[in-house]
MARBA-3410 file (N, C-alpha, C, O; in Angstrom, 1 decimal):
275
75.5,93.1,69.9,76.5,91.9,70.2,77.3,92.2,71.3,77.3,93.3,71.9 ~ 78.1,91.2,71.6,79.0,91.2,72.7,80.2,92.1,72.4,80.6,92.3,71.3 ~ 80.8,92.5,73.5,82.1,93.3,73.5,83.3,92.3,73.1,83.3,91.2,73.6 ~ 84.1,92.8,72.3,85.3,91.9,72.0,86.5,92.6,72.5,86.7,93.8,72.4 ~ 87.4,91.8,73.2,88.7,92.3,73.7,89.7,91.4,72.9,89.5,90.2,72.7
90.8,92.1,72.4,91.8,91.4,71.9,93.2,91.7,72.5,93.6,92.8,72.5 ~ 93.9,90.6,72.9,95.2,90.6,73.4,96.1,90.1,72.3,95.7,89.2,71.5 ~ 97.3,90.8,72.1,98.0,90.4,71.0,99.5,90.5,71.3,99.9,91.3,72.2 ~ 100.3,89.8,70.6,101.7,89.8,70.6,102.3,90.7,69.5,101.7,90.6,68.4 ~ 103.3,91.6,69.7,103.8,92.4,68.7,104.2,91.6,67.5,104.9,90.6,67.7
103.7,91.9,66.3,104.2,91.1,65.1,103.3,89.9,64.8,103.5,89.2,63.9 ~ 102.2,89.7,65.6,101.3,88.6,65.4,100.2,88.9,64.3,99.5,88.0,63.9 ~ 100.1,90.2,63.9,99.1,90.6,62.9,97.8,91.0,63.5,96.8,91.2,62.8 ~ 97.8,91.2,64.8,96.6,91.5,65.5,95.9,92.9,65.0,94.7,92.8,64.9 ~ 96.6,93.9,64.7,95.9,95.2,64.3,95.1,95.1,63.0,94.0,95.6,63.0
95.7,94.5,61.9,94.9,94.4,60.7,93.7,93.5,61.0,92.6,93.8,60.5 ~ 93.8,92.4,61.7,92.7,91.6,62.0,91.6,92.3,62.8,90.4,92.2,62.5 ~ 92.0,93.2,63.7,91.1,94.0,64.5,90.4,95.0,63.6,89.2,95.1,63.7 ~ 91.1,95.7,62.9,90.5,96.7,61.8,89.4,96.0,61.0,88.4,96.5,60.9 ~ 89.7,94.8,60.4,88.8,94.0,59.5,87.6,93.7,60.4,86.5,94.0,59.9
87.7,93.1,61.5,86.6,92.6,62.3,85.7,93.8,62.6,84.4,93.7,62.5 ~ 86.3,95.0,63.0,85.5,96.1,63.3,84.6,96.6,62.1,83.5,96.9,62.2 ~ 85.3,96.6,60.9,84.6,97.0,59.7,83.5,96.0,59.3,82.4,96.4,59.0 ~ 83.8,94.7,59.5,82.7,93.8,59.1,81.5,93.9,60.1,80.3,93.7,59.7 ~ 81.7,94.1,61.4,80.7,94.0,62.4,80.1,95.4,62.6,79.1,95.5,63.3
80.6,96.4,62.1,80.3,97.8,62.4,80.5,98.2,63.8,79.8,99.0,64.3 ~ 81.7,97.7,64.4,82.1,98.0,65.7,83.1,99.1,65.5,83.8,99.4,64.5 ~ 83.2,99.8,66.8,84.1,100.8,67.1,85.4,100.2,67.7,85.4,99.6,68.7 ~ 86.5,100.4,66.9,88.0,100.0,67.6,88.5,100.9,68.6,88.7,102.1,68.3 ~ 88.5,100.4,69.7,89.3,101.2,70.8,90.7,100.8,71.0,91.0,100.0,71.9
91.5,101.3,70.2,93.0,101.0,70.2,93.7,102.2,70.7,93.1,103.2,71.1 ~ 95.1,102.2,70.7,95.8,103.2,71.1,95.5,104.6,70.5,95.5,105.7,71.2 ~ 95.3,104.6,69.2,94.9,105.9,68.6,93.6,106.5,69.1,93.5,107.7,69.4 ~ 92.7,105.7,69.3,91.4,106.1,69.7,91.5,106.6,71.2,90.9,107.6,71.5 ~ 92.2,105.9,72.0,92.4,106.3,73.5,93.2,107.6,73.5,93.0,108.5,74.3
94.1,107.7,72.7,95.0,108.9,72.7,94.2,110.1,72.2,94.3,111.2,72.7 ~ 93.2,109.9,71.3,92.4,111.1,70.8,91.4,111.5,71.9,91.0,112.6,72.0 ~ 90.9,110.6,72.7,90.0,110.8,73.8,90.7,111.3,75.1,90.0,111.9,76.0 ~ 92.0,111.1,75.1,92.6,111.4,76.4,92.5,112.8,76.9,92.4,113.0,78.2 ~ 92.5,113.7,76.1,92.4,115.3,76.5,91.2,115.5,77.2,91.2,116.3,78.1
90.1,114.8,76.7,88.7,115.0,77.5,88.8,114.7,78.8,88.0,115.2,79.6 ~ 89.7,113.8,79.2,89.8,113.2,80.6,90.9,113.8,81.3,91.3,113.2,82.4 ~ 91.5,114.9,80.8,92.6,115.6,81.6,93.9,115.0,81.3,94.8,115.4,82.1 ~ 94.2,114.2,80.4,95.4,113.4,80.0,96.1,114.1,78.9,95.6,114.3,77.8 ~ 97.3,114.6,79.2,98.2,115.0,78.1,98.7,114.0,77.4,98.5,112.8,77.8
99.4,114.2,76.1,99.9,113.1,75.3,101.0,112.5,76.0,101.2,111.3,76.0 ~ 101.8,113.2,76.7,102.9,112.6,77.5,102.5,111.8,78.5,103.1,110.7,78.7 ~ 101.5,112.2,79.3,100.9,111.4,80.5,100.3,110.2,79.9,100.4,109.1,80.5 ~ 99.7,110.2,78.8,99.1,109.0,78.2,100.2,107.9,77.9,100.1,106.7,78.2 ~ 101.2,108.5,77.1,102.2,107.6,76.6,103.1,106.9,77.9,103.6,105.7,77.8
103.2,107.7,79.0,103.9,107.0,80.2,103.0,106.0,80.8,103.6,105.0,81.3 ~ 101.9,106.1,80.9,100.9,105.2,81.5,100.4,103.9,80.7,100.2,102.8,81.2 ~ 100.3,104.3,79.4,99.7,103.3,78.6,100.3,102.0,78.5,101.5,101.9,78.0 ~ 99.8,100.8,79.0,100.4,99.5,79.0,101.8,99.4,79.4,102.6,98.7,78.9 ~ 102.0,100.2,80.5,103.4,100.2,81.1,103.4,99.7,82.4,102.4,100.0,83.1
104.3,99.0,82.9,104.5,98.6,84.5,104.9,99.7,85.2,105.2,100.8,84.6 ~ 104.8,99.7,86.5,105.2,100.8,87.3,106.6,101.2,87.2,107.5,100.5,86.6 ~ 106.9,102.3,87.8,108.3,102.8,87.8,109.1,102.5,89.2,110.3,102.6,89.3 ~ 108.2,102.1,90.1,108.7,101.8,91.5,109.4,103.0,92.1,110.3,102.8,92.9 ~ 108.9,104.2,91.9,109.2,105.4,92.5,107.8,106.0,93.0,107.0,106.4,92.2
107.7,106.0,94.4,106.4,106.3,94.9,105.7,107.5,94.3,104.5,107.4,93.9 ~ 106.3,108.7,94.3,105.7,109.9,93.7,105.2,109.8,92.2,104.2,110.2,91.8 ~ 106.2,109.1,91.5,105.8,108.8,90.1,104.8,107.9,89.9,104.0,108.2,89.0 ~ 104.8,106.8,90.6,103.8,105.7,90.5,102.4,106.2,90.9,101.5,105.7,90.4 ~ 102.3,107.1,91.8,100.9,107.6,92.3,100.5,108.4,91.0,99.3,108.4,90.8
101.2,109.2,90.3,100.8,109.9,89.1,100.4,109.0,88.0,99.4,109.1,87.4 ~ 101.3,108.0,87.9,101.0,106.9,86.8,99.8,106.2,87.1,99.0,105.9,86.2 ~ 99.5,106.0,88.4,98.2,105.2,88.8,97.0,106.0,88.5,96.0,105.4,88.0 ~ 97.0,107.3,88.6,95.9,108.2,88.3,95.7,108.2,86.9,94.6,108.0,86.4 ~ 96.7,108.3,86.1,96.6,108.3,84.6,96.1,107.0,84.1,95.2,107.0,83.2
96.7,105.9,84.7,96.2,104.6,84.2,94.7,104.4,84.4,93.9,103.9,83.6 ~ 94.3,104.9,85.7,92.7,104.8,85.9,92.0,105.7,84.9,91.0,105.2,84.4 ~ 92.5,106.7,84.6,91.8,107.6,83.6,91.7,106.9,82.2,90.6,106.9,81.6 ~ 92.8,106.2,81.8,92.6,105.4,80.6,91.6,104.3,80.8,90.9,104.0,79.8 ~ 91.6,103.6,81.8,90.6,102.6,82.1,89.2,103.1,82.1,88.3,102.4,81.6
89.0,104.3,82.6,87.8,104.9,82.6,87.2,105.2,81.2,86.0,105.1,80.9 ~ 88.2,105.6,80.3,87.9,105.8,78.9,87.4,104.6,78.4,86.3,104.6,77.7 ~ 88.1,103.4,78.6,87.8,102.1,78.0,86.4,101.6,78.6,85.6,101.0,77.9 ~ 86.2,101.8,79.8,84.9,101.4,80.4,83.6,102.2,79.9,82.6,101.6,79.6 ~ 83.8,103.5,79.7,82.7,104.3,79.1,82.5,104.0,77.6,81.4,104.1,77.1
83.6,103.7,77.0,83.5,103.2,75.5,82.7,101.9,75.4,81.8,101.7,74.6 ~ 83.1,101.0,76.4,82.4,99.7,76.4,80.9,99.8,76.8,80.1,99.0,76.3 ~ 80.6,100.8,77.6,79.1,100.9,78.0,78.3,101.3,76.6,77.1,101.0,76.4 ~ 79.0,102.0,75.8,78.2,102.4,74.6,77.9,101.2,73.6,77.0,101.3,72.7 ~ 78.7,100.0,73.9,78.5,98.8,73.1,79.0,98.8,71.8,79.3,99.8,71.2
79.1,97.6,71.2,79.6,97.2,69.9,81.0,97.9,69.7,81.2,98.7,68.8 ~ 81.9,97.5,70.6,83.2,97.9,70.5,84.3,96.6,70.6,83.9,95.5,71.0 ~ 85.5,96.9,70.1,86.6,96.1,70.2,87.6,96.8,71.0,88.1,97.9,70.6 ~ 87.9,96.2,72.1,89.0,96.9,73.0,90.3,96.0,72.7,90.5,94.8,72.9 ~ 91.3,96.8,72.1,92.5,96.3,71.7,93.7,96.5,72.7,94.2,97.6,72.9
94.1,95.4,73.3,95.1,95.5,74.4,94.5,96.1,75.6,93.3,96.1,75.9 ~ 95.5,96.8,76.4,95.1,97.5,77.6,94.6,96.8,78.7,94.1,97.3,79.7 ~ 94.8,95.5,78.6,94.2,94.5,79.7,92.7,94.6,79.7,92.0,94.4,80.8 ~ 92.1,94.8,78.5,90.7,94.8,78.4,90.0,93.6,78.9,89.0,93.8,79.6 ~ 90.5,92.5,78.7,89.9,91.2,79.2,89.8,91.1,80.7,88.9,90.5,81.3
90.8,91.8,81.3,90.9,91.9,82.9,90.1,92.9,83.5,89.5,92.7,84.5 ~ 90.1,94.1,82.7,89.3,95.1,83.2,87.8,94.8,83.2,87.0,95.4,84.0 ~ 87.4,94.0,82.4,86.0,93.6,82.1,85.8,92.2,82.5,85.0,91.4,82.0 ~ 86.6,91.8,83.6,86.5,90.4,84.0,85.1,90.1,84.6,84.6,89.0,84.5 ~ 84.4,91.0,85.2,83.1,90.8,85.8,82.0,90.8,84.8,80.9,90.5,85.1
82.3,91.3,83.5,81.3,91.5,82.5,81.1,90.2,81.8,82.1,89.7,81.3 ~ 80.0,89.7,81.7,79.8,88.4,81.1,79.7,88.3,79.6,80.1,87.3,78.9 ~ 79.2,89.4,79.0,79.0,89.4,77.5,80.3,90.0,76.8,80.2,90.9,76.0 ~ 81.5,89.4,77.1,82.8,89.8,76.7,83.4,88.6,75.9,83.5,87.5,76.4 ~ 83.7,88.7,74.6,84.4,87.6,73.8,85.8,88.0,73.9,86.2,89.0,73.4
86.7,87.1,74.6,88.1,87.4,74.8,88.9,86.7,73.9,88.9,85.4,73.9 ~ 89.7,87.4,73.0,90.4,86.8,72.0,92.0,87.1,72.2,92.4,88.2,72.7 ~ 92.8,86.1,71.9,94.3,86.4,72.0,94.8,86.0,70.6,94.5,84.9,70.1 ~ 95.8,86.9,70.1,96.5,86.6,68.8,97.9,86.4,69.1,98.6,87.3,69.6 ~ 98.5,85.2,68.6,99.9,85.0,68.9,100.4,84.4,67.6,99.7,84.1,66.6
101.8,84.3,67.6,102.6,83.7,66.6,104.0,83.4,67.2,104.4,84.1,68.2 ~ 104.7,82.4,66.6,106.1,82.2,67.1,107.0,83.4,67.1,106.8,84.3,66.3 ~ 107.9,83.5,68.1,108.8,84.7,68.3,109.6,85.1,67.1,109.6,86.3,66.8 ~ 110.3,84.2,66.5,111.1,84.6,65.3,110.2,84.9,64.1,110.6,85.8,63.3 ~ 109.1,84.4,63.9,108.2,84.8,62.9,107.7,86.2,63.2,107.6,87.1,62.3
107.4,86.5,64.4,106.9,87.9,64.6,108.1,88.9,64.4,107.8,90.1,64.1 ~ 109.3,88.6,64.7,110.5,89.4,64.5,110.6,89.6,63.1,110.8,90.8,62.7 ~ 110.4,88.6,62.1,110.6,88.7,60.7,109.5,89.7,60.2,109.8,90.6,59.3 ~ 108.3,89.5,60.7,107.2,90.3,60.2,107.4,91.8,60.7,107.3,92.7,59.9 ~ 107.8,92.0,61.8,108.1,93.4,62.2,109.1,94.1,61.6,109.1,95.3,61.3
110.2,93.3,61.4,111.3,93.9,60.6,110.8,94.4,59.2,111.1,95.5,58.8 ~ 110.0,93.5,58.6,109.5,93.8,57.2,108.6,95.0,57.2,108.7,95.9,56.4 ~ 107.7,94.9,58.1,106.7,96.1,58.3,107.3,97.4,58.6,106.8,98.4,58.0 ~ 108.2,97.5,59.4,108.8,98.7,59.8,110.2,99.1,59.2,110.8,100.0,59.5 ~ 110.6,98.2,58.2,111.8,98.4,57.6,113.0,98.4,58.5,113.9,99.3,58.4
113.1,97.5,59.4,114.1,97.6,60.5,115.2,96.4,60.3,114.9,95.4,59.6 ~ 116.3,96.6,60.9,117.3,95.8,61.1,116.7,94.5,61.7,116.0,94.7,62.7 ~ 116.8,93.3,61.3,116.2,92.1,62.1,116.7,92.1,63.7,115.9,91.8,64.6 ~ 118.0,92.5,63.8,118.5,92.3,65.2,117.8,93.4,66.0,117.5,93.1,67.2 ~ 117.5,94.5,65.5,116.9,95.6,66.2,115.4,95.2,66.5,114.8,95.4,67.5
114.8,94.7,65.3,113.4,94.1,65.5,113.2,93.2,66.6,112.2,93.1,67.3 ~ 114.3,92.3,66.7,114.2,91.3,67.8,114.2,92.0,69.2,113.5,91.5,70.0 ~ 115.0,93.0,69.4,115.0,93.7,70.7,113.7,94.3,70.9,113.2,94.3,72.0 ~ 113.1,94.9,69.9,111.8,95.6,70.1,110.6,94.7,70.5,109.7,95.0,71.4 ~ 110.6,93.4,69.8,109.6,92.5,70.1,109.8,91.9,71.4,108.8,91.7,72.1
111.0,91.6,71.8,111.2,91.0,73.1,110.8,92.0,74.2,110.1,91.7,75.2 ~ 111.2,93.4,73.9,110.8,94.4,75.0,109.4,94.5,75.1,108.9,94.7,76.2 ~ 108.7,94.4,73.9,107.3,94.6,74.0,106.6,93.5,74.7,105.6,93.7,75.5 ~ 107.2,92.2,74.5,106.5,91.1,75.3,106.7,91.2,76.7,105.8,90.9,77.5 ~ 107.9,91.6,77.2,108.2,91.8,78.6,107.5,92.9,79.1,107.0,92.7,80.2
107.3,94.1,78.5,106.6,95.1,79.0,105.1,94.8,79.2,104.5,95.1,80.3 ~ 104.5,94.3,78.2,103.0,94.0,78.3,102.7,92.8,79.3,101.8,92.8,80.0 ~ 103.7,91.8,79.3,103.5,90.8,80.3,103.6,91.3,81.7,102.8,91.0,82.5 ~ 104.6,92.2,81.9,104.8,92.9,83.3,103.7,93.8,83.6,103.3,93.8,84.8 ~ 103.1,94.4,82.6,101.9,95.3,82.8,100.7,94.5,83.4,100.1,94.9,84.4
100.4,93.3,82.7,99.4,92.4,83.1,99.6,91.8,84.5,98.7,91.7,85.3 ~ 100.8,91.3,84.6,101.1,90.7,86.0,101.0,91.6,87.1,100.5,91.3,88.1 ~ 101.6,92.8,87.0,101.5,93.8,88.1,100.1,94.4,88.4,99.7,94.4,89.5 ~ 99.4,94.8,87.4,98.1,95.4,87.6,96.9,94.3,87.7,95.9,94.6,88.4 ~ 97.1,93.2,87.1,95.9,92.2,87.2,96.4,90.9,87.8,95.6,89.9,87.9
97.6,90.8,88.1,98.0,89.4,88.9,97.8,88.2,88.1,97.3,87.2,88.6 ~ 98.1,88.2,86.8,97.9,86.9,86.0,99.1,86.8,85.1,99.9,87.8,84.9 ~ 99.1,85.6,84.5,100.1,85.4,83.3,99.4,85.7,82.1,98.4,85.2,81.7 ~ 100.1,86.6,81.4,99.5,87.1,80.2,99.2,86.1,79.1,98.3,86.2,78.3 ~ 100.0,85.1,79.2,100.0,84.1,78.1,99.0,82.8,78.4,98.9,81.8,77.6
98.5,82.9,79.7,97.6,81.7,80.0,96.4,81.6,79.2,95.6,82.5,79.2 ~ 96.3,80.5,78.5,95.1,80.4,77.5,93.8,80.3,78.2,92.7,80.5,77.6 ~ 93.8,80.0,79.6,92.5,79.8,80.3,91.7,81.1,80.4,90.5,81.1,80.6 ~ 92.6,82.3,80.1,91.9,83.6,80.4,91.3,84.1,79.1,90.7,85.2,79.1 ~ 91.3,83.3,78.0,90.7,83.7,76.8,89.7,82.7,76.2,89.9,81.5,76.4
88.8,83.2,75.4,87.8,82.2,74.8,88.3,81.7,73.4,87.9,80.6,73.0 ~ 89.2,82.5,72.8,89.7,82.1,71.5,91.2,82.5,71.3,91.5,83.7,71.5 ~ 92.1,81.5,71.0,93.4,81.9,70.9,93.7,81.5,69.4,93.5,80.4,68.9 ~ 94.2,82.5,68.7,94.5,82.4,67.2,96.0,82.4,66.9,96.6,83.5,67.1 ~ 96.6,81.3,66.4,98.0,81.4,66.0,98.0,81.7,64.5,97.7,80.9,63.6
98.5,83.0,64.2,98.6,83.4,62.9,99.6,82.8,62.1,99.7,83.1,60.9 ~ 100.5,82.0,62.6,101.4,81.3,62.0,100.7,80.0,61.2,101.2,79.5,60.2 ~ 99.6,79.6,61.8,98.9,78.4,61.1,97.6,78.9,60.4,97.3,78.3,59.4 ~ 96.9,79.9,61.0,95.6,80.3,60.5,95.9,81.5,59.7,96.8,82.3,60.1 ~ 95.2,81.7,58.6,95.2,82.9,57.7,94.5,84.1,58.3,93.7,84.0,59.2
94.8,85.2,57.8,94.1,86.5,58.2,92.6,86.3,58.2,91.9,86.6,59.1 ~ 92.2,85.8,56.9,90.7,85.7,56.6,90.1,84.7,57.6,88.9,84.9,58.0 ~ 90.7,83.6,57.9,90.1,82.6,58.8,90.2,83.3,60.3,89.2,83.0,61.1 ~ 91.1,84.0,60.7,91.1,84.7,62.0,89.9,85.6,62.1,89.1,85.6,63.1 ~ 89.8,86.4,61.0,88.7,87.4,61.1,87.2,86.6,61.1,86.3,87.1,61.8
87.2,85.6,60.4,85.9,84.8,60.4,85.6,84.3,61.7,84.5,84.4,62.2 ~ 86.6,83.7,62.4,86.4,83.0,63.8,85.9,84.0,64.7,84.9,83.8,65.4 ~ 86.6,85.2,64.7,86.1,86.3,65.7,84.7,86.7,65.4,83.8,86.7,66.3 ~ 84.4,87.0,64.0,83.1,87.5,63.7,82.0,86.4,64.1,80.9,86.8,64.5 ~ 82.3,85.1,63.9,81.3,84.1,64.2,81.2,83.9,65.7,80.1,83.8,66.3
82.4,83.9,66.4,82.3,83.6,67.9,81.6,84.8,68.8,81.1,84.6,69.8 ~ 81.7,86.0,68.2,81.1,87.1,69.1,79.6,87.0,68.9,78.9,87.7,69.7 ~ 79.0,86.2,68.0,77.5,86.2,67.9,76.9,84.9,68.7,75.7,84.6,68.7 ~ 77.8,84.3,69.4,77.3,83.2,70.3,76.2,83.7,71.2,76.2,84.8,71.8 ~ 75.1,82.8,71.2,73.9,83.3,72.1,74.3,83.4,73.5,73.7,84.2,74.2
75.2,82.6,74.1,75.6,82.8,75.5,76.1,84.2,75.9,76.0,84.6,77.0 ~ 76.7,84.9,74.9,77.1,86.2,75.1,76.2,87.2,74.9,76.1,88.2,75.7 ~ 75.3,87.1,73.9,74.3,88.1,73.6,73.2,88.2,74.7,72.7,89.3,75.0 ~ 72.8,87.0,75.2,71.7,87.0,76.1,72.0,87.7,77.5,71.1,87.9,78.4 ~ 73.3,88.1,77.6,73.7,88.7,79.0,73.9,90.1,78.9,74.4,90.7,79.8
73.5,90.8,77.8,73.8,92.1,77.5,73.2,93.1,78.5,73.9,94.0,79.0 ~ 72.0,92.9,78.9,71.3,93.8,79.9,72.0,93.8,81.2,72.3,94.9,81.8 ~ 72.3,92.6,81.7,73.0,92.4,83.0,74.3,93.1,83.0,74.7,93.8,84.0 ~ 75.0,92.9,81.8,76.4,93.5,81.6,76.4,95.0,81.8,77.4,95.5,82.4 ~ 75.5,95.7,81.2,75.4,97.2,81.3,75.3,97.6,82.7,75.9,98.6,83.0
74.6,96.9,83.5,74.5,97.3,84.9,75.9,97.2,85.6,76.3,98.0,86.4 ~ 76.5,96.1,85.2,77.9,95.8,85.8,78.9,96.9,85.4,79.8,97.4,86.1 ~ 78.8,97.3,84.1,79.6,98.3,83.5,79.4,99.6,84.2,80.4,100.3,84.5 ~ 78.2,100.0,84.5,77.9,101.3,85.2,78.6,101.3,86.6,79.1,102.3,87.1 ~ 78.5,100.1,87.2,79.1,100.1,88.6,80.6,100.2,88.5,81.3,100.9,89.2
81.2,99.5,87.4,82.6,99.5,87.2,83.1,100.9,86.9,84.2,101.4,87.3 ~ 82.3,101.7,86.2,82.6,103.1,86.0,82.6,104.0,87.1,83.5,104.8,87.3 ~ 81.6,103.8,88.0,81.6,104.5,89.3,82.8,104.1,90.1,83.5,105.0,90.6 ~ 83.1,102.8,90.2,84.2,102.4,91.1,85.5,103.0,90.6,86.3,103.4,91.4 ~ 85.7,103.2,89.2,86.9,103.7,88.7,87.0,105.2,89.0,88.1,105.7,89.2
85.9,105.8,88.9,85.9,107.3,89.4,86.4,107.5,90.8,87.2,108.3,91.2 ~ 85.8,106.5,91.6,86.2,106.7,93.1,87.8,106.4,93.2,88.5,107.1,93.9 ~ 88.2,105.4,92.5,89.7,105.1,92.6,90.5,106.3,92.0,91.5,106.7,92.5 ~ 90.0,107.0,91.0,90.7,108.1,90.5,90.8,109.3,91.6,91.8,109.9,91.8 ~ 89.6,109.5,92.2,89.5,110.6,93.2,90.4,110.2,94.5,91.1,111.1,95.0
90.3,109.0,94.9,91.1,108.5,96.0,92.7,108.6,95.7,93.5,109.0,96.5 ~ 93.1,108.1,94.5,94.5,107.9,94.2,95.1,109.2,94.0,96.3,109.4,94.3 ~ 94.3,110.2,93.6,94.8,111.6,93.4,95.0,112.4,94.6,95.5,113.5,94.6 ~ 94.5,111.8,95.8,94.7,112.6,97.0,96.0,112.2,97.6,96.2,111.0,98.1 ~ 96.9,113.1,97.6,98.3,112.9,98.1,98.4,112.8,99.7,99.4,112.2,100.2
97.5,113.4,100.4,97.6,113.5,101.7,97.3,112.2,102.5,97.6,112.1,103.7 ~ 96.7,111.3,101.9,96.3,110.1,102.7,96.7,109.0,101.8,96.8,109.1,100.6 ~ 96.9,107.9,102.5,97.5,106.5,101.9,96.3,105.7,101.7,95.7,105.1,102.6 ~ 95.9,105.5,100.5,94.7,104.6,100.1,95.1,103.3,99.5,94.3,102.6,98.9 ~ 96.4,103.0,99.5,96.9,101.8,98.9,96.2,100.6,99.2,95.9,99.7,98.3
95.8,100.4,100.5,95.2,99.2,101.0,93.6,99.3,101.2,93.0,98.5,101.9 ~ 93.1,100.4,100.5,91.7,100.6,100.5,91.1,100.1,99.2,91.6,100.4,98.2 ~ 90.0,99.3,99.3,89.4,98.8,98.1,87.8,99.1,98.2,87.2,99.1,99.2 ~ 87.4,99.4,97.0,85.9,99.7,96.9,85.1,98.8,95.9,85.6,98.5,94.8 ~ 84.0,98.4,96.3,83.1,97.6,95.3,81.8,98.5,95.3,81.3,99.0,96.3
81.3,98.5,94.1,80.1,99.3,93.8,78.9,98.4,93.3,79.1,97.6,92.4 ~ 77.8,98.5,93.8,76.6,97.9,93.4,75.4,98.8,93.4,75.1,99.2,94.5 ~ 74.8,99.2,92.2,73.7,100.1,92.1,74.1,101.4,92.9,73.2,101.9,93.5 ~ 75.2,102.0,92.9,75.4,103.2,93.6,75.8,103.1,95.1,76.2,104.0,95.8 ~ 75.8,101.8,95.5,76.2,101.6,96.9,77.7,101.2,97.0,78.1,100.2,96.4
78.5,101.8,97.8,79.9,101.6,97.8,80.2,100.8,99.1,79.9,101.3,100.2 ~ 80.9,99.7,98.9,81.4,98.9,100.1,82.9,99.1,100.2,83.5,98.8,99.2 ~ 83.4,99.6,101.2,84.7,99.7,101.4,85.4,98.7,102.2,84.8,98.3,103.2 ~ 86.5,98.2,101.8,87.2,97.0,102.5,88.7,97.3,102.5,89.2,98.2,101.8 ~ 89.4,96.5,103.3,90.9,96.8,103.5,91.2,97.5,104.8,90.5,97.4,105.9
92.2,98.3,104.7,92.5,99.0,106.1,93.1,100.4,105.8,93.5,100.6,104.6 ~ 93.1,101.3,106.7,93.5,102.6,106.6,94.4,102.9,107.8,94.4,102.1,108.7 ~ 95.3,104.0,107.7,96.2,104.2,108.8,95.8,105.0,110.0,96.4,104.9,111.0 ~ 94.6,105.7,109.8,94.1,106.5,111.0,92.7,106.9,110.7,92.2,106.7,109.6 ~ 92.0,107.3,111.7,90.6,107.7,111.7,90.5,109.0,110.9,89.5,109.2,110.3
91.5,109.8,110.8,91.5,111.0,110.1,91.5,110.7,108.6,90.6,111.2,107.9 ~ 92.4,109.8,108.2,92.5,109.4,106.9,91.2,108.8,106.4,90.7,109.1,105.3 ~ 90.5,107.9,107.3,89.3,107.4,106.9,88.2,108.4,106.6,87.5,108.3,105.7 ~ 88.2,109.4,107.5,87.1,110.5,107.4,87.4,111.2,106.1,86.5,111.6,105.3 ~ 88.7,111.5,105.8,89.0,112.2,104.4,88.5,111.4,103.2,87.7,111.8,102.4
88.9,110.1,103.3,88.5,109.3,102.3,86.9,109.1,102.0,86.4,109.0,100.9 ~ 86.2,109.1,103.2,84.9,109.1,103.1,84.2,110.2,102.4,83.3,110.1,101.6 ~ 84.8,111.4,102.9,84.4,112.7,102.3,84.6,112.8,100.7,83.8,113.2,99.9 ~ 85.8,112.3,100.3,86.2,112.1,98.8,85.1,111.2,98.1,84.6,111.6,97.1 ~ 84.8,110.1,98.7,84.0,109.2,98.0,82.6,109.7,97.8,82.0,109.6,96.8
82.1,110.3,99.1,80.7,110.8,98.9,80.6,111.9,98.0,79.5,112.3,97.5 ~ 81.8,112.5,97.7,81.6,113.7,96.7,81.7,113.3,95.3,81.7,114.2,94.4 ~ 81.8,112.0,95.0,81.8,111.4,93.6,80.4,111.3,93.2,79.6,110.7,93.8 ~ 80.0,111.9,92.0,78.8,112.0,91.5,78.3,110.4,91.3,79.0,109.6,90.7 ~ 77.1,110.1,91.7,76.6,108.7,91.5,76.7,107.9,92.8,76.0,106.8,92.9
77.4,108.3,93.7,77.4,107.6,95.0,76.2,107.8,95.9,76.0,108.9,96.4 ~ 75.4,106.7,96.2,74.2,106.9,97.0,74.4,106.6,98.4,73.8,107.2,99.3 ~ 75.4,105.6,98.7,75.6,105.2,100.1,76.9,104.5,100.3,77.4,103.9,99.3 ~ 77.7,104.6,101.4,78.9,104.1,101.6,78.8,103.1,102.9,78.5,103.5,104.0 ~ 79.2,101.9,102.7,79.3,101.1,103.9,80.8,100.5,104.1,81.4,100.0,103.2
81.1,100.7,105.4,82.5,100.5,105.8,82.6,99.0,106.2,81.8,98.5,107.0 ~ 83.6,98.3,105.8,84.0,96.9,106.2,85.4,96.9,106.2,86.0,96.1,105.6 ~ 86.1,97.7,107.0,87.5,97.9,107.1,88.0,98.1,108.5,87.3,98.2,109.4 ~ 89.4,98.1,108.6,90.0,98.3,109.8,91.0,99.5,109.7,91.5,99.7,108.7 ~ 91.1,100.1,110.8,92.1,101.2,111.0,93.3,100.7,111.7,93.1,100.3,112.8
94.4,100.6,111.0,95.6,100.1,111.5,96.7,101.1,111.6,97.2,101.5,110.5 ~ 97.1,101.6,112.7,98.0,102.6,112.7,99.6,102.1,112.7,99.9,101.3,113.6 ~ 100.3,102.6,111.8,101.7,102.2,111.7,102.6,103.2,112.4,102.5,104.5,112.4 ~ 103.5,102.6,113.2,104.5,103.5,113.9,105.9,103.2,113.4,106.2,102.0,113.1 ~ 106.7,104.2,113.3,108.1,104.1,112.9,108.8,103.2,114.0,108.5,103.4,115.2
109.6,102.4,113.7,110.3,101.6,114.6,111.9,102.1,114.6,112.6,102.1,113.6 ~ 112.3,102.6,115.8,113.6,103.2,115.7,114.7,102.1,115.4,114.5,101.0,115.7 ~ 115.8,102.6,114.7,116.7,101.8,114.3,117.7,101.3,115.5,118.0,102.2,116.3 ~ 118.2,100.2,115.6,119.1,99.7,116.6,120.4,100.2,116.4,121.0,99.6,115.6 ~ 121.1,101.1,117.0,122.4,101.5,116.8,123.3,100.8,117.8,124.5,101.1,117.8
END
C-alpha cells in the first residue's frame, strides 16, 4: 500500500491516531522516537538530533552548516525507511520530502487553538497558560521549519490529500478515513515507479550530505538532481577549484554513475568600503 505522511498540530490528537492506523494496517510508524533510535547508526548523537529535528535555522553560518548536515541525515533515515514500504512518516516535512513520490497519502490533523491548548494541558498536567505558550511555540517552530526548508505555508490545505479536524470528527472516524484513503487504487498502482524515485532521492540526499559537510567550499547555490545514478548539477559555484572539489566529492559517493554539469562559475570579489 501507499506511504502515509501525517502533518499535525500540537494537541490535535495526531499521535494516537497515527499509532492506531499503524496497528490496523501493519505499518511501521516513523515518528520522533523511531528516528531518534536510528540516529546513532547515521552518526547522529542525541543532542545533534534534538537540535536539528523540525527546527528552523539558527542564522549563524557555522552552526547552520552543522544543522544542515544533521537535518540531511534525518531526511536520509526517512527516505530509506520509506523505501522499505508500508510506513507512516509522522511530521518532519514528510509530505514535502516525498513531493516527487506519487504513491504518498498526505494527511493533516488539526483542531482549534484553544481546544488544543486544553487537551495539551490535560495530557501533560500543565498550567493552561503555560500550555498555551508551548502550543503557540510549537506552531511557530513547525511552520517556520516548513517555510524555510520547503518554502510553503504549513497550513495550506492544497498540499494535503485529507485534512481532519478532530474537533468535529472522532478518533475512530479519523482512523477509518486514513485507513480507507490509503488503499485508493490511484496510489497503489504507482508503487513500482515510486521506488525508483525514492532510490534517486536517497542518492541525492547522500550527495547533499557529502557536499554540505565540506567546509572548504561554498555549495549553497549548487543543486543536484539524480535519475538512475546520473547526477545533473545546476546553479553556480565561486571558482573552478571549488567546482573540481565538488565533482570529486560527488563522484566519490557510492551509486553515482555519471555527473553532468549545467552550472556557471561566478567569482565573487570583496568590494572595498567607501571611507
